[in-house]
C-alpha positions, 0 to 999 in steps of 0.5 A, a space after each residue: 500500500 502506498 502512502 496516499 492510500 493509507 492516508 485516505 483510509 486513516 482519514 475515512 476511519 477517523 471521519 466515521 469515528 468522529 461522526 459516531 461520537 458526535 451522534 452519541 454526544 447529541 443523543 446524550 445531550 437530548 436526554 440530559 435536556 429532557 431530564 433537566 426539563 422534568 427537574 424544572 417541572 418538579 421544582 416548580 411543583 415543589 415550590 408551589 406545594 411548599 408555599 401552600 404548606 406555609 399558608 396552611 401552617 400560618 392559618 393553623 397558627 392563627 386558629 390556635 392563637 384565636 381558639 387556644 383553649 378550645 384547640 388544646 381541649 380538643 387535642 387532649 380529648 383526641 389524644 386521650 391525655 388527662 390533664 394534671 388537675 384530674 390526677 391531682 384531685 384523685 389523690 
């Protein structure tokens, strides 16, 4: 084989390899872009839900401040706890 034929073969093989690697990189980037878009959507949903949780906790705090005694009595009944007054009176 002469030098020109070897050089042509080398450049042909190199071109095919570069094209193959470029296609693999393009496909990988496509998947990365899709994953990042999904992450952006999830992040937005988490942000929205987080703000709703903050609002719920705030309204719960306001309710507890307004109706603290009623809420405390309700939670005591729900949890089945006895107040210290009842146990002191039994002794």
